[in-house]
C-alpha positions as a LaTeX table, in Angstrom:
\begin{tabular}{lrrr}
\hline
Residue & $x$ (\AA) & $y$ (\AA) & $z$ (\AA) \\
\hline
Met1 & 20.23 & $-9.26$ & $-6.21$ \\
Leu2 & 23.98 & $-10.32$ & $-4.73$ \\
Gln3 & 23.61 & $-13.91$ & $-3.43$ \\
Val4 & 26.47 & $-14.99$ & $-0.52$ \\
Ala5 & 27.43 & $-17.89$ & 1.07 \\
Val6 & 29.34 & $-17.41$ & 4.68 \\
Val7 & 31.09 & $-20.66$ & 5.61 \\
Gly8 & 30.92 & $-20.98$ & 9.54 \\
Ser9 & 28.56 & $-19.72$ & 11.45 \\
Gly10 & 30.42 & $-19.03$ & 14.39 \\
Pro11 & 31.12 & $-15.07$ & 15.49 \\
Ser12 & 33.23 & $-14.26$ & 12.62 \\
Gly13 & 30.32 & $-16.01$ & 10.28 \\
Val14 & 27.44 & $-14.34$ & 11.71 \\
Tyr15 & 29.39 & $-10.88$ & 11.95 \\
Thr16 & 29.91 & $-11.05$ & 8.61 \\
Ala17 & 26.19 & $-12.02$ & 7.61 \\
Gln18 & 25.20 & $-9.09$ & 9.99 \\
Gly19 & 27.33 & $-6.61$ & 7.97 \\
Leu20 & 26.16 & $-7.68$ & 4.67 \\
Val21 & 22.35 & $-7.86$ & 5.56 \\
Gln22 & 22.31 & $-4.80$ & 7.44 \\
Gln23 & 23.84 & $-2.32$ & 5.23 \\
Asp24 & 22.03 & $-0.09$ & 2.21 \\
Arg25 & 24.84 & 0.13 & $-0.25$ \\
Val26 & 23.65 & $-2.91$ & $-1.82$ \\
Pro27 & 20.09 & $-3.54$ & $-1.02$ \\
Gly28 & 18.67 & $-6.68$ & $-0.80$ \\
Val29 & 21.92 & $-8.69$ & $-0.24$ \\
Arg30 & 20.66 & $-12.46$ & 0.91 \\
Val31 & 22.79 & $-14.85$ & 2.63 \\
Asp32 & 23.04 & $-18.36$ & 3.73 \\
Val33 & 25.42 & $-18.98$ & 6.45 \\
Leu34 & 26.82 & $-22.58$ & 6.15 \\
Asp35 & 28.15 & $-24.82$ & 8.61 \\
Arg36 & 29.28 & $-28.26$ & 8.72 \\
Leu37 & 27.71 & $-28.97$ & 12.30 \\
Pro38 & 23.91 & $-28.83$ & 12.43 \\
Cys39 & 24.11 & $-26.47$ & 15.45 \\
Pro40 & 25.02 & $-22.67$ & 14.86 \\
Tyr41 & 27.32 & $-20.31$ & 16.95 \\
Gly42 & 30.64 & $-22.19$ & 16.53 \\
Leu43 & 33.27 & $-21.68$ & 19.40 \\
Val44 & 29.98 & $-19.56$ & 21.42 \\
Arg45 & 28.76 & $-23.04$ & 21.84 \\
Tyr46 & 31.47 & $-25.39$ & 21.43 \\
Gly47 & 34.77 & $-23.16$ & 22.87 \\
Val48 & 33.19 & $-21.07$ & 25.97 \\
Ala49 & 33.15 & $-22.81$ & 29.41 \\
Pro50 & 29.62 & $-24.09$ & 30.46 \\
Asp51 & 29.76 & $-22.11$ & 33.73 \\
His52 & 30.52 & $-18.64$ & 31.51 \\
Glu53 & 26.74 & $-18.28$ & 30.85 \\
Lys54 & 27.19 & $-14.05$ & 30.53 \\
Ile55 & 29.52 & $-14.75$ & 27.38 \\
Lys56 & 27.63 & $-17.86$ & 26.27 \\
Ser57 & 24.65 & $-15.10$ & 26.40 \\
Leu58 & 26.04 & $-13.84$ & 22.97 \\
Gln59 & 24.52 & $-16.67$ & 21.01 \\
Gly60 & 21.42 & $-14.50$ & 21.53 \\
Thr61 & 22.93 & $-11.69$ & 19.65 \\
Leu62 & 24.01 & $-14.47$ & 16.91 \\
Arg63 & 20.75 & $-15.79$ & 17.08 \\
Thr64 & 18.94 & $-11.89$ & 15.91 \\
Val65 & 21.21 & $-12.36$ & 12.98 \\
Leu66 & 20.42 & $-15.54$ & 11.69 \\
Glu67 & 16.83 & $-15.17$ & 12.04 \\
His68 & 17.07 & $-12.34$ & 9.63 \\
Glu69 & 14.71 & $-12.51$ & 6.59 \\
Arg70 & 17.46 & $-12.65$ & 4.14 \\
Val71 & 20.25 & $-15.55$ & 6.07 \\
Arg72 & 19.21 & $-18.79$ & 6.03 \\
Phe73 & 21.35 & $-21.05$ & 8.29 \\
Leu74 & 22.17 & $-24.65$ & 6.63 \\
Gly75 & 23.72 & $-26.80$ & 8.74 \\
Asp76 & 25.34 & $-30.32$ & 7.79 \\
Val77 & 27.33 & $-28.99$ & 4.87 \\
Leu78 & 30.71 & $-29.88$ & 4.53 \\
Val79 & 31.94 & $-27.64$ & 2.53 \\
Gly80 & 35.74 & $-28.69$ & 0.91 \\
Thr81 & 35.06 & $-32.40$ & 0.31 \\
Asp82 & 33.88 & $-34.32$ & $-3.11$ \\
Arg83 & 29.98 & $-33.43$ & $-1.95$ \\
Leu84 & 30.56 & $-30.15$ & $-1.83$ \\
Pro85 & 33.76 & $-28.84$ & $-3.62$ \\
Ala86 & 35.03 & $-25.16$ & $-3.08$ \\
Ala87 & 34.79 & $-24.61$ & $-6.88$ \\
Arg88 & 30.82 & $-26.01$ & $-6.92$ \\
Leu89 & 30.09 & $-23.23$ & $-4.07$ \\
Gln90 & 31.65 & $-20.84$ & $-6.43$ \\
Glu91 & 29.22 & $-21.58$ & $-9.19$ \\
Leu92 & 26.19 & $-21.33$ & $-6.90$ \\
Tyr93 & 26.81 & $-18.03$ & $-5.13$ \\
His94 & 28.55 & $-14.61$ & $-6.27$ \\
Ala95 & 30.80 & $-14.51$ & $-3.57$ \\
Val96 & 31.81 & $-16.96$ & $-0.96$ \\
Val97 & 33.45 & $-15.75$ & 2.49 \\
Tyr98 & 35.18 & $-18.54$ & 4.30 \\
Cys99 & 34.92 & $-17.84$ & 8.41 \\
Val100 & 36.31 & $-21.56$ & 8.90 \\
Gly101 & 38.72 & $-20.63$ & 12.32 \\
Ala102 & 41.37 & $-22.75$ & 13.00 \\
Ala103 & 40.48 & $-26.11$ & 13.48 \\
Thr104 & 43.69 & $-27.94$ & 15.21 \\
Asp105 & 46.08 & $-27.24$ & 18.01 \\
Arg106 & 49.48 & $-26.62$ & 17.96 \\
His107 & 51.76 & $-29.43$ & 19.29 \\
Leu108 & 54.92 & $-29.14$ & 22.19 \\
Gly109 & 57.32 & $-31.05$ & 20.10 \\
Val110 & 58.56 & $-33.08$ & 22.58 \\
Pro111 & 58.98 & $-36.92$ & 23.58 \\
Gly112 & 56.36 & $-38.34$ & 25.23 \\
Glu113 & 53.34 & $-35.69$ & 23.83 \\
Asp114 & 51.59 & $-38.70$ & 22.45 \\
Leu115 & 51.01 & $-40.94$ & 25.88 \\
Pro116 & 47.60 & $-42.06$ & 26.92 \\
Gly117 & 46.77 & $-38.96$ & 29.13 \\
Ser118 & 47.82 & $-36.22$ & 27.08 \\
Trp119 & 45.37 & $-34.46$ & 25.62 \\
Ser120 & 45.20 & $-30.76$ & 23.35 \\
Ala121 & 42.85 & $-28.73$ & 25.96 \\
Thr122 & 40.70 & $-28.17$ & 22.94 \\
Glu123 & 39.86 & $-32.19$ & 22.84 \\
Phe124 & 38.81 & $-31.72$ & 27.19 \\
Val125 & 36.89 & $-28.23$ & 25.98 \\
Ser126 & 35.25 & $-30.32$ & 23.08 \\
Trp127 & 34.22 & $-32.96$ & 25.89 \\
Tyr128 & 33.03 & $-31.21$ & 28.06 \\
Ser129 & 31.28 & $-28.53$ & 25.54 \\
Ala130 & 29.32 & $-31.96$ & 23.57 \\
His131 & 30.91 & $-31.09$ & 20.45 \\
Pro132 & 29.40 & $-34.27$ & 18.57 \\
Asp133 & 33.37 & $-34.99$ & 17.15 \\
Ala134 & 34.85 & $-35.03$ & 20.92 \\
Ala135 & 36.48 & $-38.23$ & 22.16 \\
Ala136 & 33.65 & $-40.14$ & 24.00 \\
Asp137 & 35.33 & $-40.02$ & 27.50 \\
Gly138 & 38.40 & $-40.79$ & 30.01 \\
Phe139 & 39.93 & $-37.61$ & 31.02 \\
Val140 & 39.70 & $-37.32$ & 34.44 \\
Arg141 & 39.49 & $-41.33$ & 35.56 \\
Gly142 & 42.45 & $-42.25$ & 37.77 \\
Thr143 & 43.47 & $-39.05$ & 37.74 \\
Arg144 & 45.15 & $-37.61$ & 41.02 \\
Ala145 & 47.54 & $-34.53$ & 39.61 \\
Ala146 & 46.68 & $-32.53$ & 36.08 \\
Val147 & 49.08 & $-30.47$ & 34.67 \\
Val148 & 48.05 & $-27.66$ & 31.93 \\
Ile149 & 50.60 & $-26.10$ & 29.72 \\
Gly150 & 50.12 & $-22.96$ & 28.54 \\
Val151 & 48.90 & $-19.25$ & 30.42 \\
Gly152 & 45.96 & $-17.92$ & 28.39 \\
Asn153 & 42.49 & $-18.20$ & 28.37 \\
Val154 & 41.76 & $-21.75$ & 27.53 \\
Ala155 & 43.67 & $-22.74$ & 29.78 \\
Val156 & 42.36 & $-21.01$ & 32.93 \\
Asp157 & 39.42 & $-22.62$ & 31.95 \\
Val158 & 40.33 & $-25.79$ & 31.70 \\
Thr159 & 42.15 & $-25.77$ & 34.98 \\
Arg160 & 38.59 & $-23.88$ & 36.54 \\
Ile161 & 36.65 & $-26.80$ & 34.99 \\
Leu162 & 38.88 & $-29.37$ & 36.77 \\
Ala163 & 38.33 & $-27.55$ & 40.15 \\
Arg164 & 34.62 & $-26.99$ & 39.98 \\
Gly165 & 32.24 & $-29.02$ & 42.00 \\
Val166 & 29.06 & $-31.02$ & 40.83 \\
Ala167 & 26.53 & $-28.24$ & 42.35 \\
Glu168 & 28.64 & $-25.52$ & 40.33 \\
Leu169 & 28.35 & $-27.49$ & 37.29 \\
Ser170 & 24.80 & $-29.04$ & 37.24 \\
Pro171 & 22.86 & $-25.82$ & 36.65 \\
Thr172 & 25.20 & $-25.49$ & 32.97 \\
Asp173 & 24.38 & $-27.28$ & 29.58 \\
Met174 & 27.48 & $-29.54$ & 30.37 \\
Pro175 & 26.31 & $-33.16$ & 28.96 \\
Gln176 & 25.30 & $-35.57$ & 31.45 \\
Ala177 & 28.12 & $-37.76$ & 31.12 \\
Ala178 & 30.94 & $-35.13$ & 31.44 \\
Leu179 & 29.11 & $-33.76$ & 34.43 \\
Ala180 & 29.18 & $-37.50$ & 36.07 \\
Ala181 & 32.93 & $-37.89$ & 35.21 \\
Leu182 & 33.58 & $-34.35$ & 36.71 \\
Ala183 & 31.73 & $-35.42$ & 39.68 \\
Asp184 & 33.55 & $-38.54$ & 40.25 \\
Ser185 & 36.58 & $-37.07$ & 39.79 \\
Arg186 & 39.82 & $-37.59$ & 42.31 \\
Val187 & 41.63 & $-34.72$ & 40.67 \\
Arg188 & 43.05 & $-32.63$ & 43.61 \\
Ala189 & 46.14 & $-31.35$ & 42.06 \\
Ile190 & 46.29 & $-28.76$ & 39.02 \\
Thr191 & 49.69 & $-27.34$ & 38.14 \\
Met192 & 49.47 & $-24.29$ & 35.45 \\
Val193 & 52.53 & $-23.80$ & 33.90 \\
Gly194 & 53.95 & $-20.89$ & 31.48 \\
Arg195 & 58.15 & $-20.86$ & 29.91 \\
Arg196 & 58.12 & $-17.28$ & 30.43 \\
Gly197 & 56.95 & $-14.61$ & 33.26 \\
Pro198 & 53.62 & $-13.94$ & 34.81 \\
Ser199 & 53.84 & $-10.35$ & 32.72 \\
Gln200 & 53.76 & $-12.40$ & 29.42 \\
Ala201 & 50.85 & $-14.24$ & 30.37 \\
Arg202 & 47.98 & $-14.17$ & 28.04 \\
Phe203 & 44.94 & $-14.93$ & 30.24 \\
Thr204 & 42.72 & $-11.89$ & 31.01 \\
Thr205 & 42.74 & $-10.36$ & 34.42 \\
Lys206 & 39.03 & $-11.07$ & 34.91 \\
Glu207 & 39.51 & $-14.48$ & 34.01 \\
Leu208 & 42.95 & $-14.92$ & 36.46 \\
Arg209 & 40.75 & $-13.76$ & 39.28 \\
Glu210 & 37.84 & $-16.63$ & 39.36 \\
Leu211 & 40.71 & $-18.97$ & 39.91 \\
Gly212 & 40.94 & $-17.35$ & 43.74 \\
Thr213 & 36.85 & $-17.60$ & 44.03 \\
Leu214 & 36.47 & $-21.43$ & 43.69 \\
Pro215 & 35.12 & $-23.14$ & 46.77 \\
Asp216 & 37.46 & $-25.02$ & 48.49 \\
Thr217 & 40.25 & $-24.66$ & 45.92 \\
Arg218 & 43.57 & $-23.05$ & 47.59 \\
Ile219 & 45.69 & $-21.06$ & 44.81 \\
Glu220 & 49.60 & $-21.13$ & 45.21 \\
Val221 & 52.03 & $-19.02$ & 43.77 \\
Asp222 & 55.72 & $-18.63$ & 44.54 \\
Pro223 & 57.02 & $-15.35$ & 45.25 \\
Ala224 & 60.64 & $-16.43$ & 43.98 \\
Glu225 & 59.48 & $-17.30$ & 41.03 \\
Leu226 & 57.21 & $-14.28$ & 40.08 \\
Ala227 & 60.31 & $-12.28$ & 40.86 \\
Leu228 & 62.32 & $-13.77$ & 38.18 \\
Asp229 & 60.49 & $-11.28$ & 35.70 \\
Pro230 & 62.36 & $-8.24$ & 35.49 \\
Ala231 & 58.98 & $-6.32$ & 35.09 \\
Tyr232 & 57.41 & $-7.95$ & 38.58 \\
Ala233 & 59.41 & $-5.61$ & 40.77 \\
Asp234 & 57.70 & $-2.32$ & 39.32 \\
Pro235 & 55.00 & $-3.49$ & 36.82 \\
Ser236 & 54.03 & 0.27 & 36.27 \\
Ser237 & 55.36 & 0.73 & 33.11 \\
Leu238 & 53.58 & $-2.66$ & 31.97 \\
Pro239 & 49.84 & $-2.12$ & 29.82 \\
Ala240 & 47.34 & $-2.02$ & 31.80 \\
Ala241 & 46.07 & $-5.91$ & 31.56 \\
Gln242 & 49.43 & $-7.07$ & 31.95 \\
Arg243 & 49.83 & $-4.79$ & 35.21 \\
Arg244 & 46.84 & $-5.77$ & 36.93 \\
Asn245 & 47.58 & $-9.83$ & 36.41 \\
Val246 & 50.49 & $-9.40$ & 37.94 \\
Glu247 & 49.03 & $-7.63$ & 40.61 \\
Val248 & 46.50 & $-10.33$ & 41.26 \\
Leu249 & 49.35 & $-12.96$ & 41.28 \\
Arg250 & 51.73 & $-10.62$ & 43.51 \\
Gly251 & 48.50 & $-10.45$ & 46.35 \\
Trp252 & 48.19 & $-14.58$ & 46.31 \\
Ala253 & 52.04 & $-14.87$ & 46.71 \\
Glu254 & 51.60 & $-12.62$ & 49.74 \\
Arg255 & 48.51 & $-13.63$ & 50.95 \\
Pro256 & 47.17 & $-17.14$ & 49.89 \\
Pro257 & 43.78 & $-18.00$ & 50.24 \\
Ala258 & 43.18 & $-20.30$ & 52.94 \\
Gly259 & 42.88 & $-23.99$ & 52.88 \\
Gly260 & 41.03 & $-26.82$ & 50.65 \\
Ser261 & 40.92 & $-30.13$ & 49.18 \\
Arg262 & 42.11 & $-28.90$ & 45.93 \\
Arg263 & 45.27 & $-26.94$ & 44.73 \\
Ile264 & 45.99 & $-25.01$ & 41.97 \\
Ser265 & 49.22 & $-24.04$ & 41.51 \\
Leu266 & 50.57 & $-21.12$ & 39.04 \\
Arg267 & 54.12 & $-21.96$ & 37.80 \\
Phe268 & 56.49 & $-19.69$ & 35.43 \\
Phe269 & 59.35 & $-19.89$ & 33.57 \\
Leu270 & 59.25 & $-23.72$ & 33.01 \\
Arg271 & 59.81 & $-25.14$ & 29.71 \\
Pro272 & 58.28 & $-28.69$ & 28.76 \\
Thr273 & 61.23 & $-30.59$ & 27.80 \\
Glu274 & 59.44 & $-34.33$ & 27.77 \\
Leu275 & 56.43 & $-36.48$ & 29.30 \\
Leu276 & 57.07 & $-39.09$ & 31.26 \\
Ala277 & 55.62 & $-42.51$ & 31.09 \\
Asp278 & 54.38 & $-44.51$ & 34.35 \\
Gly279 & 52.44 & $-47.92$ & 33.46 \\
Gly280 & 51.76 & $-47.20$ & 29.93 \\
Arg281 & 50.47 & $-43.77$ & 30.41 \\
Val282 & 51.30 & $-40.11$ & 31.17 \\
Gly283 & 52.66 & $-40.33$ & 34.91 \\
Ala284 & 54.89 & $-36.51$ & 35.06 \\
Val285 & 56.07 & $-33.79$ & 32.95 \\
Arg286 & 59.53 & $-32.54$ & 33.06 \\
Phe287 & 60.18 & $-29.10$ & 32.62 \\
Glu288 & 63.63 & $-27.05$ & 32.33 \\
Arg289 & 63.91 & $-23.85$ & 34.44 \\
Thr290 & 63.91 & $-20.86$ & 31.76 \\
Leu291 & 65.22 & $-17.64$ & 32.60 \\
Pro292 & 64.48 & $-14.02$ & 30.91 \\
Asp293 & 66.91 & $-13.57$ & 27.92 \\
Gly294 & 66.47 & $-9.67$ & 27.95 \\
Arg295 & 64.62 & $-10.06$ & 24.37 \\
Gly296 & 61.49 & $-10.65$ & 25.34 \\
Gly297 & 62.32 & $-14.29$ & 25.36 \\
Val298 & 63.86 & $-17.20$ & 27.46 \\
Thr299 & 66.70 & $-19.24$ & 27.72 \\
Gly300 & 67.34 & $-22.67$ & 29.16 \\
Thr301 & 69.42 & $-23.38$ & 32.36 \\
Gly302 & 69.77 & $-27.08$ & 32.41 \\
Arg303 & 67.93 & $-27.11$ & 35.77 \\
Tyr304 & 64.93 & $-29.86$ & 35.53 \\
Glu305 & 61.78 & $-30.76$ & 37.62 \\
Asp306 & 59.37 & $-33.09$ & 37.23 \\
Ile307 & 55.78 & $-32.31$ & 38.28 \\
Glu308 & 53.49 & $-35.47$ & 38.64 \\
Ala309 & 50.57 & $-35.63$ & 36.36 \\
Gln310 & 48.09 & $-38.48$ & 35.09 \\
Leu311 & 46.83 & $-36.00$ & 33.17 \\
Val312 & 48.29 & $-33.34$ & 30.93 \\
Leu313 & 46.23 & $-30.68$ & 28.94 \\
Arg314 & 48.07 & $-28.47$ & 26.14 \\
Ser315 & 47.15 & $-24.97$ & 25.72 \\
Val316 & 49.70 & $-23.60$ & 23.60 \\
Gly317 & 47.74 & $-22.29$ & 20.85 \\
Tyr318 & 45.83 & $-23.40$ & 17.72 \\
Arg319 & 46.74 & $-23.47$ & 14.40 \\
Gly320 & 44.55 & $-23.08$ & 11.07 \\
Val321 & 44.22 & $-25.95$ & 8.52 \\
Pro322 & 43.93 & $-26.26$ & 4.61 \\
Leu323 & 40.32 & $-26.27$ & 3.62 \\
Glu324 & 40.51 & $-28.22$ & 0.08 \\
Gly325 & 40.01 & $-25.64$ & $-2.86$ \\
Leu326 & 41.47 & $-22.86$ & $-1.34$ \\
Pro327 & 45.16 & $-21.42$ & $-1.45$ \\
Phe328 & 46.94 & $-21.82$ & 1.99 \\
Asp329 & 50.33 & $-20.32$ & 3.80 \\
Glu330 & 51.95 & $-22.82$ & 5.50 \\
Glu331 & 54.09 & $-20.53$ & 7.51 \\
Gln332 & 51.32 & $-18.51$ & 8.91 \\
Ala333 & 48.64 & $-21.15$ & 8.14 \\
Thr334 & 46.05 & $-18.78$ & 7.40 \\
Val335 & 44.74 & $-18.30$ & 3.88 \\
Pro336 & 46.77 & $-15.41$ & 1.72 \\
His337 & 44.54 & $-12.64$ & 0.99 \\
Leu338 & 44.16 & $-8.53$ & 0.89 \\
Ala339 & 41.86 & $-6.85$ & 3.38 \\
Gly340 & 39.93 & $-10.06$ & 3.04 \\
Arg341 & 40.06 & $-11.02$ & $-0.58$ \\
Val342 & 41.79 & $-14.14$ & $-1.27$ \\
Leu343 & 44.64 & $-14.15$ & $-3.16$ \\
Arg344 & 45.96 & $-16.82$ & $-5.61$ \\
Asp345 & 49.48 & $-16.93$ & $-6.66$ \\
Gly346 & 49.52 & $-13.04$ & $-5.59$ \\
Ser347 & 46.69 & $-12.29$ & $-7.74$ \\
Val348 & 43.10 & $-11.11$ & $-5.87$ \\
Ala349 & 40.77 & $-14.38$ & $-6.72$ \\
Pro350 & 36.96 & $-12.78$ & $-7.65$ \\
Gly351 & 34.28 & $-13.40$ & $-5.27$ \\
Glu352 & 36.68 & $-15.26$ & $-3.06$ \\
Tyr353 & 36.89 & $-14.02$ & 0.95 \\
Val354 & 38.00 & $-14.61$ & 4.01 \\
Ala355 & 37.22 & $-13.43$ & 7.69 \\
Gly356 & 38.31 & $-14.69$ & 11.22 \\
Trp357 & 41.15 & $-16.68$ & 12.64 \\
Ile358 & 41.58 & $-18.25$ & 8.96 \\
Lys359 & 42.07 & $-14.84$ & 8.09 \\
Arg360 & 44.59 & $-12.95$ & 10.20 \\
Gly361 & 45.50 & $-15.98$ & 12.72 \\
Pro362 & 44.21 & $-17.34$ & 16.04 \\
Thr363 & 44.13 & $-14.12$ & 17.57 \\
Gly364 & 42.12 & $-11.71$ & 19.94 \\
Val365 & 38.75 & $-12.43$ & 21.95 \\
Ile366 & 35.09 & $-12.74$ & 20.60 \\
Gly367 & 34.68 & $-9.24$ & 19.79 \\
Thr368 & 37.77 & $-8.68$ & 17.68 \\
Asn369 & 36.09 & $-10.59$ & 15.12 \\
Arg370 & 33.61 & $-7.55$ & 14.77 \\
Pro371 & 35.96 & $-5.20$ & 12.93 \\
Cys372 & 37.81 & $-8.28$ & 11.01 \\
Ala373 & 34.88 & $-8.92$ & 9.15 \\
Lys374 & 33.56 & $-5.47$ & 8.68 \\
Glu375 & 36.86 & $-4.85$ & 6.44 \\
Thr376 & 35.74 & $-8.12$ & 4.59 \\
Val377 & 32.36 & $-6.80$ & 3.74 \\
Ala378 & 33.78 & $-3.47$ & 2.87 \\
Ser379 & 35.91 & $-4.91$ & 0.10 \\
Leu380 & 32.90 & $-7.31$ & $-0.65$ \\
Leu381 & 30.75 & $-4.60$ & $-1.30$ \\
Ala382 & 32.90 & $-2.46$ & $-3.49$ \\
Asp383 & 33.14 & $-5.94$ & $-5.70$ \\
Ala384 & 29.48 & $-5.97$ & $-5.75$ \\
Pro385 & 28.57 & $-4.30$ & $-8.83$ \\
Ala386 & 30.99 & $-6.40$ & $-10.78$ \\
Leu387 & 30.03 & $-9.83$ & $-9.01$ \\
Ala388 & 26.38 & $-9.57$ & $-9.33$ \\
Arg389 & 26.73 & $-9.49$ & $-13.50$ \\
Arg390 & 26.88 & $-12.81$ & $-13.03$ \\
Ala391 & 23.80 & $-15.31$ & $-13.71$ \\
Leu392 & 23.29 & $-17.69$ & $-11.13$ \\
Pro393 & 21.69 & $-21.63$ & $-11.78$ \\
Gly394 & 18.58 & $-20.34$ & $-9.06$ \\
Asp395 & 18.23 & $-20.81$ & $-5.97$ \\
Pro396 & 21.29 & $-22.46$ & $-3.98$ \\
Leu397 & 19.30 & $-24.58$ & $-1.49$ \\
Thr398 & 17.53 & $-26.60$ & $-4.13$ \\
Ala399 & 20.56 & $-27.48$ & $-6.22$ \\
Leu400 & 22.12 & $-28.36$ & $-2.80$ \\
Arg401 & 19.47 & $-30.83$ & $-2.42$ \\
Ala402 & 19.70 & $-32.03$ & $-5.93$ \\
Ser403 & 23.38 & $-32.98$ & $-5.02$ \\
Gly404 & 21.91 & $-35.41$ & $-2.29$ \\
Leu405 & 22.62 & $-32.90$ & 0.56 \\
Arg406 & 19.90 & $-32.61$ & 3.24 \\
Pro407 & 21.26 & $-29.28$ & 4.94 \\
Val408 & 19.92 & $-28.84$ & 8.63 \\
Glu409 & 17.84 & $-25.48$ & 8.63 \\
Trp410 & 16.53 & $-23.26$ & 11.25 \\
Ala411 & 13.80 & $-25.25$ & 11.98 \\
Gly412 & 15.86 & $-28.43$ & 12.52 \\
Trp413 & 17.95 & $-26.52$ & 14.90 \\
Gln414 & 15.25 & $-25.16$ & 16.69 \\
Ala415 & 14.07 & $-28.85$ & 16.72 \\
Ile416 & 17.66 & $-29.33$ & 18.63 \\
Glu417 & 16.89 & $-27.02$ & 20.98 \\
Arg418 & 14.19 & $-28.33$ & 21.96 \\
Ala419 & 15.07 & $-31.91$ & 22.66 \\
Glu420 & 17.90 & $-29.90$ & 24.74 \\
Ala421 & 15.00 & $-28.33$ & 26.90 \\
Ala422 & 13.80 & $-32.04$ & 27.15 \\
Leu423 & 16.32 & $-33.61$ & 27.98 \\
Gly424 & 17.33 & $-31.66$ & 30.62 \\
Ala425 & 13.96 & $-31.53$ & 32.24 \\
Ser426 & 14.39 & $-35.23$ & 31.99 \\
Leu427 & 16.93 & $-35.11$ & 34.31 \\
Gly428 & 16.18 & $-32.52$ & 36.60 \\
Arg429 & 18.65 & $-29.75$ & 35.37 \\
Arg430 & 17.84 & $-26.98$ & 32.64 \\
Val431 & 18.97 & $-27.31$ & 28.80 \\
Val432 & 21.51 & $-30.44$ & 28.53 \\
Lys433 & 23.21 & $-30.39$ & 25.41 \\
Leu434 & 23.37 & $-33.33$ & 22.73 \\
Pro435 & 26.65 & $-34.90$ & 22.80 \\
Asp436 & 26.91 & $-36.87$ & 19.40 \\
Trp437 & 26.05 & $-36.41$ & 15.96 \\
Pro438 & 23.13 & $-39.52$ & 16.22 \\
Ser439 & 21.29 & $-37.94$ & 18.85 \\
Leu440 & 21.88 & $-34.25$ & 17.07 \\
Met441 & 20.74 & $-35.39$ & 13.50 \\
Arg442 & 17.59 & $-37.35$ & 15.16 \\
Ala443 & 16.74 & $-34.56$ & 16.89 \\
Ala444 & 16.79 & $-32.31$ & 13.63 \\
Arg445 & 15.09 & $-34.30$ & 11.77 \\
Asp446 & 12.43 & $-35.61$ & 13.75 \\
Gly447 & 11.42 & $-32.33$ & 15.66 \\
Ala448 & 11.68 & $-30.60$ & 12.02 \\
\hline
\end{tabular}
């Protein structure tokens, strides 16, 4: 019987577990899905915006896998530390698949980036998604104008949440403190900025269109700015997704939505060069006007513009971080691999695998993790006969407990779910997430 550990319970980890237990090439595979958090689902729980209930419903699909008779969820298990080194995990399982994502954000690398009021978009998302590691509060306090740097789906998400009203957010599972702060928000101007043109923006058309449906919110797009993009005049040669984006932006530029107390401005061909201080915190962002360089990039023009902002959210991409005990390619910010098999000094490391962002980098959408996991699973199954020859010391969970770990099992996660439902009922809402480690662990231990 092959015993496999999957580190990470987000989509890539769960799809890996699914591929292992729902195949008949190597019968009887057992999978423990480990996560450092007491809650499963990764970015589906802590990255998908709370008002995107259709996408969040993917938790039901992931749940079915984690409830499989040969799959165990073991939360509150931090791999790569003195408590559970990667080498120890290798001793307890025939194979380990690391699906740990990309845990940090890319930086702008400009002066003033660390001023109070300047945050990564991920930090903001973690706050309104109730991630237990999130900063406590203060994102929108005293803020009239916000700047979002980036033109991908995360940038659209945070822009939309800033513009949402309490009536639209209350039915979601947003934590109560974040809901209260956003209800009191005085943010009236939100500017989303890209350094390149509309034909190179990374948001999907569905996400983009949502901005035009927000109540009491008008969209501003400068047609002269759009026209700087060589593909704007005739987008017919663009891929379908980019062509649709350009068409939506053209419609807003020609027929902007009628008034509203909030304004969302979409700006292009502006590169951040400095965050400017005002009273000890960020007060504006200085941008340099850029122009296409004819090679898919942009070049600076030496002309600058300052945009007011007491809140700056940087959404310029994610980056993987090293996990102690695993090799790491600093340039690519991924683990070196061959079809999912971990490479150490250029050679395959038996029994070690990767899937998801730590394997391929932070690219694609949730569904992209399926073929990525499928490739890794195929490699692991091909290696299975050799891997299964090694005798294991017994049930890995027994060994984990003997080392002092107290994993949160599925019953503990179900207890957290019950506590969140009870909290929502007490507040006259639906399910409301528990926002911190103490409340999560108390619910998991007491309820289970």
